[in-house]
mmCIF file of the C-alpha atoms, coordinates in Angstrom:
data_MODEL
# 
_entry.id   MODEL 
# 
loop_
_atom_site.group_PDB 
_atom_site.id 
_atom_site.type_symbol 
_atom_site.label_atom_id 
_atom_site.label_alt_id 
_atom_site.label_comp_id 
_atom_site.label_asym_id 
_atom_site.label_entity_id 
_atom_site.label_seq_id 
_atom_site.pdbx_PDB_ins_code 
_atom_site.Cartn_x 
_atom_site.Cartn_y 
_atom_site.Cartn_z 
_atom_site.occupancy 
_atom_site.B_iso_or_equiv 
_atom_site.pdbx_formal_charge 
_atom_site.auth_seq_id 
_atom_site.auth_comp_id 
_atom_site.auth_asym_id 
_atom_site.auth_atom_id 
_atom_site.pdbx_PDB_model_num 
ATOM 1   C CA . MET A 1 1   ? 105.482 69.082  65.917  1.00 0.00 ? 1   MET A CA 1 
ATOM 2   C CA . SER A 1 2   ? 104.461 71.233  68.882  1.00 0.00 ? 2   SER A CA 1 
ATOM 3   C CA . THR A 1 3   ? 107.021 72.905  71.154  1.00 0.00 ? 3   THR A CA 1 
ATOM 4   C CA . VAL A 1 4   ? 104.645 72.706  74.115  1.00 0.00 ? 4   VAL A CA 1 
ATOM 5   C CA . ALA A 1 5   ? 105.602 70.185  76.772  1.00 0.00 ? 5   ALA A CA 1 
ATOM 6   C CA . PRO A 1 6   ? 102.961 67.779  78.103  1.00 0.00 ? 6   PRO A CA 1 
ATOM 7   C CA . GLY A 1 7   ? 100.943 69.497  80.800  1.00 0.00 ? 7   GLY A CA 1 
ATOM 8   C CA . ASP A 1 8   ? 101.986 72.986  79.630  1.00 0.00 ? 8   ASP A CA 1 
ATOM 9   C CA . SER A 1 9   ? 99.009  75.269  79.172  1.00 0.00 ? 9   SER A CA 1 
ATOM 10  C CA . GLY A 1 10  ? 100.649 77.133  76.312  1.00 0.00 ? 10  GLY A CA 1 
ATOM 11  C CA . THR A 1 11  ? 101.026 80.322  78.335  1.00 0.00 ? 11  THR A CA 1 
ATOM 12  C CA . ASN A 1 12  ? 104.234 81.827  79.626  1.00 0.00 ? 12  ASN A CA 1 
ATOM 13  C CA . ALA A 1 13  ? 104.852 83.505  82.982  1.00 0.00 ? 13  ALA A CA 1 
ATOM 14  C CA . ALA A 1 14  ? 103.447 86.748  81.652  1.00 0.00 ? 14  ALA A CA 1 
ATOM 15  C CA . GLY A 1 15  ? 100.212 85.085  80.553  1.00 0.00 ? 15  GLY A CA 1 
ATOM 16  C CA . GLY A 1 16  ? 101.055 85.152  76.844  1.00 0.00 ? 16  GLY A CA 1 
ATOM 17  C CA . SER A 1 17  ? 101.637 82.340  74.407  1.00 0.00 ? 17  SER A CA 1 
ATOM 18  C CA . SER A 1 18  ? 104.700 80.204  75.048  1.00 0.00 ? 18  SER A CA 1 
ATOM 19  C CA . ARG A 1 19  ? 104.582 78.479  71.666  1.00 0.00 ? 19  ARG A CA 1 
ATOM 20  C CA . SER A 1 20  ? 107.772 79.655  70.042  1.00 0.00 ? 20  SER A CA 1 
ATOM 21  C CA . SER A 1 21  ? 110.647 78.209  68.104  1.00 0.00 ? 21  SER A CA 1 
ATOM 22  C CA . GLU A 1 22  ? 113.225 79.755  70.436  1.00 0.00 ? 22  GLU A CA 1 
ATOM 23  C CA . THR A 1 23  ? 113.134 77.834  73.714  1.00 0.00 ? 23  THR A CA 1 
ATOM 24  C CA . PRO A 1 24  ? 110.690 75.069  74.613  1.00 0.00 ? 24  PRO A CA 1 
ATOM 25  C CA . PRO A 1 25  ? 108.604 75.842  77.736  1.00 0.00 ? 25  PRO A CA 1 
ATOM 26  C CA . ALA A 1 26  ? 110.047 72.855  79.601  1.00 0.00 ? 26  ALA A CA 1 
ATOM 27  C CA . GLN A 1 27  ? 113.494 74.483  79.384  1.00 0.00 ? 27  GLN A CA 1 
ATOM 28  C CA . ARG A 1 28  ? 112.355 78.059  80.165  1.00 0.00 ? 28  ARG A CA 1 
ATOM 29  C CA . GLY A 1 29  ? 110.887 77.375  83.608  1.00 0.00 ? 29  GLY A CA 1 
ATOM 30  C CA . ILE A 1 30  ? 109.382 79.997  85.880  1.00 0.00 ? 30  ILE A CA 1 
ATOM 31  C CA . GLN A 1 31  ? 110.803 83.488  85.492  1.00 0.00 ? 31  GLN A CA 1 
ATOM 32  C CA . PRO A 1 32  ? 111.386 84.949  88.982  1.00 0.00 ? 32  PRO A CA 1 
ATOM 33  C CA . LEU A 1 33  ? 111.009 88.678  88.209  1.00 0.00 ? 33  LEU A CA 1 
ATOM 34  C CA . PRO A 1 34  ? 107.400 88.501  86.950  1.00 0.00 ? 34  PRO A CA 1 
ATOM 35  C CA . VAL A 1 35  ? 106.494 86.305  89.934  1.00 0.00 ? 35  VAL A CA 1 
ATOM 36  C CA . VAL A 1 36  ? 108.019 88.762  92.426  1.00 0.00 ? 36  VAL A CA 1 
ATOM 37  C CA . ILE A 1 37  ? 106.299 91.717  90.739  1.00 0.00 ? 37  ILE A CA 1 
ATOM 38  C CA . ALA A 1 38  ? 102.923 89.948  90.719  1.00 0.00 ? 38  ALA A CA 1 
ATOM 39  C CA . ALA A 1 39  ? 103.229 88.863  94.359  1.00 0.00 ? 39  ALA A CA 1 
ATOM 40  C CA . ALA A 1 40  ? 104.275 92.355  95.448  1.00 0.00 ? 40  ALA A CA 1 
ATOM 41  C CA . LEU A 1 41  ? 101.337 93.962  93.633  1.00 0.00 ? 41  LEU A CA 1 
ATOM 42  C CA . ASP A 1 42  ? 98.789  91.478  94.998  1.00 0.00 ? 42  ASP A CA 1 
ATOM 43  C CA . ILE A 1 43  ? 100.097 91.911  98.555  1.00 0.00 ? 43  ILE A CA 1 
ATOM 44  C CA . ALA A 1 44  ? 100.217 95.691  98.173  1.00 0.00 ? 44  ALA A CA 1 
ATOM 45  C CA . PHE A 1 45  ? 96.579  95.816  97.066  1.00 0.00 ? 45  PHE A CA 1 
ATOM 46  C CA . VAL A 1 46  ? 95.468  93.717  100.042 1.00 0.00 ? 46  VAL A CA 1 
ATOM 47  C CA . LEU A 1 47  ? 97.379  96.058  102.369 1.00 0.00 ? 47  LEU A CA 1 
ATOM 48  C CA . ILE A 1 48  ? 95.935  99.147  100.662 1.00 0.00 ? 48  ILE A CA 1 
ATOM 49  C CA . PHE A 1 49  ? 92.439  97.673  101.022 1.00 0.00 ? 49  PHE A CA 1 
ATOM 50  C CA . ALA A 1 50  ? 93.010  96.962  104.734 1.00 0.00 ? 50  ALA A CA 1 
ATOM 51  C CA . THR A 1 51  ? 94.568  100.385 105.355 1.00 0.00 ? 51  THR A CA 1 
ATOM 52  C CA . ARG A 1 52  ? 91.728  102.190 103.617 1.00 0.00 ? 52  ARG A CA 1 
ATOM 53  C CA . GLY A 1 53  ? 89.187  100.215 105.638 1.00 0.00 ? 53  GLY A CA 1 
ATOM 54  C CA . ARG A 1 54  ? 90.903  100.981 108.935 1.00 0.00 ? 54  ARG A CA 1 
ATOM 55  C CA . ILE A 1 55  ? 91.130  104.693 108.165 1.00 0.00 ? 55  ILE A CA 1 
ATOM 56  C CA . THR A 1 56  ? 87.510  104.837 107.006 1.00 0.00 ? 56  THR A CA 1 
ATOM 57  C CA . HIS A 1 57  ? 86.029  102.953 109.952 1.00 0.00 ? 57  HIS A CA 1 
ATOM 58  C CA . SER A 1 58  ? 88.295  103.683 112.905 1.00 0.00 ? 58  SER A CA 1 
ATOM 59  C CA . GLY A 1 59  ? 90.041  106.880 111.891 1.00 0.00 ? 59  GLY A CA 1 
ATOM 60  C CA . SER A 1 60  ? 93.515  105.377 112.265 1.00 0.00 ? 60  SER A CA 1 
ATOM 61  C CA . ALA A 1 61  ? 95.689  102.791 110.636 1.00 0.00 ? 61  ALA A CA 1 
ATOM 62  C CA . THR A 1 62  ? 97.983  101.311 113.269 1.00 0.00 ? 62  THR A CA 1 
ATOM 63  C CA . ILE A 1 63  ? 100.170 98.366  112.319 1.00 0.00 ? 63  ILE A CA 1 
ATOM 64  C CA . MET A 1 64  ? 98.195  96.018  114.581 1.00 0.00 ? 64  MET A CA 1 
ATOM 65  C CA . GLY A 1 65  ? 94.879  97.308  113.254 1.00 0.00 ? 65  GLY A CA 1 
ATOM 66  C CA . LEU A 1 66  ? 96.102  96.902  109.699 1.00 0.00 ? 66  LEU A CA 1 
ATOM 67  C CA . LEU A 1 67  ? 97.239  93.340  110.360 1.00 0.00 ? 67  LEU A CA 1 
ATOM 68  C CA . GLU A 1 68  ? 93.944  92.539  112.067 1.00 0.00 ? 68  GLU A CA 1 
ATOM 69  C CA . VAL A 1 69  ? 92.091  93.365  108.854 1.00 0.00 ? 69  VAL A CA 1 
ATOM 70  C CA . ALA A 1 70  ? 94.704  92.147  106.372 1.00 0.00 ? 70  ALA A CA 1 
ATOM 71  C CA . TRP A 1 71  ? 95.817  88.760  107.728 1.00 0.00 ? 71  TRP A CA 1 
ATOM 72  C CA . PRO A 1 72  ? 92.779  86.693  106.632 1.00 0.00 ? 72  PRO A CA 1 
ATOM 73  C CA . PHE A 1 73  ? 93.057  88.088  103.113 1.00 0.00 ? 73  PHE A CA 1 
ATOM 74  C CA . LEU A 1 74  ? 96.827  87.607  103.005 1.00 0.00 ? 74  LEU A CA 1 
ATOM 75  C CA . VAL A 1 75  ? 96.333  83.953  104.007 1.00 0.00 ? 75  VAL A CA 1 
ATOM 76  C CA . GLY A 1 76  ? 93.636  83.640  101.328 1.00 0.00 ? 76  GLY A CA 1 
ATOM 77  C CA . LEU A 1 77  ? 95.967  85.243  98.810  1.00 0.00 ? 77  LEU A CA 1 
ATOM 78  C CA . ALA A 1 78  ? 98.772  82.793  99.628  1.00 0.00 ? 78  ALA A CA 1 
ATOM 79  C CA . VAL A 1 79  ? 96.479  79.769  99.368  1.00 0.00 ? 79  VAL A CA 1 
ATOM 80  C CA . ALA A 1 80  ? 94.988  81.033  96.097  1.00 0.00 ? 80  ALA A CA 1 
ATOM 81  C CA . TRP A 1 81  ? 98.471  81.561  94.643  1.00 0.00 ? 81  TRP A CA 1 
ATOM 82  C CA . ILE A 1 82  ? 99.426  77.984  95.505  1.00 0.00 ? 82  ILE A CA 1 
ATOM 83  C CA . VAL A 1 83  ? 96.195  76.362  94.308  1.00 0.00 ? 83  VAL A CA 1 
ATOM 84  C CA . ALA A 1 84  ? 96.037  78.365  91.051  1.00 0.00 ? 84  ALA A CA 1 
ATOM 85  C CA . LEU A 1 85  ? 99.753  77.792  90.327  1.00 0.00 ? 85  LEU A CA 1 
ATOM 86  C CA . VAL A 1 86  ? 100.142 81.527  89.802  1.00 0.00 ? 86  VAL A CA 1 
ATOM 87  C CA . PRO A 1 87  ? 103.962 81.479  89.434  1.00 0.00 ? 87  PRO A CA 1 
ATOM 88  C CA . ARG A 1 88  ? 103.502 79.663  86.113  1.00 0.00 ? 88  ARG A CA 1 
ATOM 89  C CA . ARG A 1 89  ? 101.572 82.611  84.634  1.00 0.00 ? 89  ARG A CA 1 
ATOM 90  C CA . PRO A 1 90  ? 101.424 85.466  87.165  1.00 0.00 ? 90  PRO A CA 1 
ATOM 91  C CA . PHE A 1 91  ? 99.988  88.062  84.761  1.00 0.00 ? 91  PHE A CA 1 
ATOM 92  C CA . ALA A 1 92  ? 97.259  85.881  83.235  1.00 0.00 ? 92  ALA A CA 1 
ATOM 93  C CA . ILE A 1 93  ? 93.792  87.220  83.990  1.00 0.00 ? 93  ILE A CA 1 
ATOM 94  C CA . VAL A 1 94  ? 91.706  84.051  83.672  1.00 0.00 ? 94  VAL A CA 1 
ATOM 95  C CA . LYS A 1 95  ? 94.170  81.485  85.023  1.00 0.00 ? 95  LYS A CA 1 
ATOM 96  C CA . SER A 1 96  ? 95.674  83.655  87.778  1.00 0.00 ? 96  SER A CA 1 
ATOM 97  C CA . GLY A 1 97  ? 93.793  86.919  88.370  1.00 0.00 ? 97  GLY A CA 1 
ATOM 98  C CA . ILE A 1 98  ? 90.309  85.480  88.756  1.00 0.00 ? 98  ILE A CA 1 
ATOM 99  C CA . PRO A 1 99  ? 91.327  82.508  90.961  1.00 0.00 ? 99  PRO A CA 1 
ATOM 100 C CA . VAL A 1 100 ? 93.467  84.811  93.125  1.00 0.00 ? 100 VAL A CA 1 
ATOM 101 C CA . TRP A 1 101 ? 90.579  87.275  93.480  1.00 0.00 ? 101 TRP A CA 1 
ATOM 102 C CA . LEU A 1 102 ? 87.900  84.711  94.317  1.00 0.00 ? 102 LEU A CA 1 
ATOM 103 C CA . GLY A 1 103 ? 90.187  82.600  96.508  1.00 0.00 ? 103 GLY A CA 1 
ATOM 104 C CA . THR A 1 104 ? 91.398  85.603  98.482  1.00 0.00 ? 104 THR A CA 1 
ATOM 105 C CA . ILE A 1 105 ? 87.834  86.776  99.113  1.00 0.00 ? 105 ILE A CA 1 
ATOM 106 C CA . ALA A 1 106 ? 86.428  83.334  99.963  1.00 0.00 ? 106 ALA A CA 1 
ATOM 107 C CA . ILE A 1 107 ? 89.215  82.274  102.309 1.00 0.00 ? 107 ILE A CA 1 
ATOM 108 C CA . GLY A 1 108 ? 89.544  85.755  103.812 1.00 0.00 ? 108 GLY A CA 1 
ATOM 109 C CA . MET A 1 109 ? 85.837  85.928  104.631 1.00 0.00 ? 109 MET A CA 1 
ATOM 110 C CA . ILE A 1 110 ? 85.773  82.390  106.027 1.00 0.00 ? 110 ILE A CA 1 
ATOM 111 C CA . LEU A 1 111 ? 88.711  83.181  108.304 1.00 0.00 ? 111 LEU A CA 1 
ATOM 112 C CA . ARG A 1 112 ? 87.080  86.446  109.408 1.00 0.00 ? 112 ARG A CA 1 
ATOM 113 C CA . ALA A 1 113 ? 83.856  84.586  110.214 1.00 0.00 ? 113 ALA A CA 1 
ATOM 114 C CA . LEU A 1 114 ? 85.722  81.862  112.129 1.00 0.00 ? 114 LEU A CA 1 
ATOM 115 C CA . THR A 1 115 ? 87.573  84.454  114.225 1.00 0.00 ? 115 THR A CA 1 
ATOM 116 C CA . GLY A 1 116 ? 84.487  86.548  114.980 1.00 0.00 ? 116 GLY A CA 1 
ATOM 117 C CA . SER A 1 117 ? 85.455  89.460  112.747 1.00 0.00 ? 117 SER A CA 1 
ATOM 118 C CA . GLY A 1 118 ? 82.905  91.324  110.688 1.00 0.00 ? 118 GLY A CA 1 
ATOM 119 C CA . THR A 1 119 ? 81.473  89.770  107.554 1.00 0.00 ? 119 THR A CA 1 
ATOM 120 C CA . ALA A 1 120 ? 78.567  92.106  106.943 1.00 0.00 ? 120 ALA A CA 1 
ATOM 121 C CA . PHE A 1 121 ? 77.068  91.829  103.473 1.00 0.00 ? 121 PHE A CA 1 
ATOM 122 C CA . SER A 1 122 ? 78.177  95.364  102.613 1.00 0.00 ? 122 SER A CA 1 
ATOM 123 C CA . PHE A 1 123 ? 81.770  94.513  103.641 1.00 0.00 ? 123 PHE A CA 1 
ATOM 124 C CA . ILE A 1 124 ? 81.717  91.410  101.447 1.00 0.00 ? 124 ILE A CA 1 
ATOM 125 C CA . LEU A 1 125 ? 80.482  93.473  98.498  1.00 0.00 ? 125 LEU A CA 1 
ATOM 126 C CA . VAL A 1 126 ? 83.088  96.206  98.971  1.00 0.00 ? 126 VAL A CA 1 
ATOM 127 C CA . ALA A 1 127 ? 85.941  93.729  99.465  1.00 0.00 ? 127 ALA A CA 1 
ATOM 128 C CA . THR A 1 128 ? 84.868  91.656  96.464  1.00 0.00 ? 128 THR A CA 1 
ATOM 129 C CA . GLY A 1 129 ? 84.537  94.681  94.208  1.00 0.00 ? 129 GLY A CA 1 
ATOM 130 C CA . LEU A 1 130 ? 87.684  96.474  95.267  1.00 0.00 ? 130 LEU A CA 1 
ATOM 131 C CA . LEU A 1 131 ? 89.975  93.440  95.268  1.00 0.00 ? 131 LEU A CA 1 
ATOM 132 C CA . GLY A 1 132 ? 88.474  92.281  91.970  1.00 0.00 ? 132 GLY A CA 1 
ATOM 133 C CA . VAL A 1 133 ? 89.239  95.608  90.322  1.00 0.00 ? 133 VAL A CA 1 
ATOM 134 C CA . CYS A 1 134 ? 92.746  95.546  91.793  1.00 0.00 ? 134 CYS A CA 1 
ATOM 135 C CA . PHE A 1 135 ? 93.731  91.932  91.059  1.00 0.00 ? 135 PHE A CA 1 
ATOM 136 C CA . ILE A 1 136 ? 92.187  91.837  87.580  1.00 0.00 ? 136 ILE A CA 1 
ATOM 137 C CA . GLY A 1 137 ? 92.932  95.478  86.768  1.00 0.00 ? 137 GLY A CA 1 
ATOM 138 C CA . TRP A 1 138 ? 96.678  95.511  87.280  1.00 0.00 ? 138 TRP A CA 1 
ATOM 139 C CA . ARG A 1 139 ? 97.005  92.292  85.296  1.00 0.00 ? 139 ARG A CA 1 
ATOM 140 C CA . GLY A 1 140 ? 94.981  93.756  82.435  1.00 0.00 ? 140 GLY A CA 1 
ATOM 141 C CA . ILE A 1 141 ? 97.144  96.867  82.402  1.00 0.00 ? 141 ILE A CA 1 
ATOM 142 C CA . ALA A 1 142 ? 100.335 94.760  82.501  1.00 0.00 ? 142 ALA A CA 1 
ATOM 143 C CA . LEU A 1 143 ? 99.173  92.604  79.592  1.00 0.00 ? 143 LEU A CA 1 
ATOM 144 C CA . LEU A 1 144 ? 98.220  95.687  77.583  1.00 0.00 ? 144 LEU A CA 1 
ATOM 145 C CA . VAL A 1 145 ? 101.615 97.291  78.206  1.00 0.00 ? 145 VAL A CA 1 
ATOM 146 C CA . MET A 1 146 ? 103.416 94.066  77.237  1.00 0.00 ? 146 MET A CA 1 
ATOM 147 C CA . ARG A 1 147 ? 101.339 93.808  74.073  1.00 0.00 ? 147 ARG A CA 1 
ATOM 148 C CA . LEU A 1 148 ? 102.079 97.419  73.127  1.00 0.00 ? 148 LEU A CA 1 
ATOM 149 C CA . ARG A 1 149 ? 105.812 96.958  73.783  1.00 0.00 ? 149 ARG A CA 1 
ATOM 150 C CA . ARG A 1 150 ? 105.990 93.743  71.753  1.00 0.00 ? 150 ARG A CA 1 
ATOM 151 C CA . PRO A 1 151 ? 107.865 94.266  68.461  1.00 0.00 ? 151 PRO A CA 1 
ATOM 152 C CA . ARG A 1 152 ? 105.549 94.222  65.474  1.00 0.00 ? 152 ARG A CA 1 
ATOM 153 C CA . GLY A 1 153 ? 106.482 91.861  62.735  1.00 0.00 ? 153 GLY A CA 1 
# 
């Protein structure tokens, strides 16, 4: 008999398999520390992206300038987290990283276009590439570290 509850994807909060004989997934719930770490990293990468853009294109990174660039992507990030149910598996690449990346870019660019901010093709390419490397990259590194730290048996 399977220990996976109906509707459970078989992955734990870290993106790994939750099929174990220890505690059924329905009893484990969402682990807050991985969720907080994942949210902090995703937000940090959006802020780094916005800061780098402000410094590159205007020579300064004031708080207001940073927020002007970052807010559409932070809204996109929040919506993507909710839609993709990221807290269930914050480190998963396919079920969290990719939806967060694409959702953040799509919603961020739509909001920028609606507010009259720049959406030049080159900006879309840079934002897509950089945030993709960041959102997918840190998750890949985290999963690799967790796999290497897992006891062999």
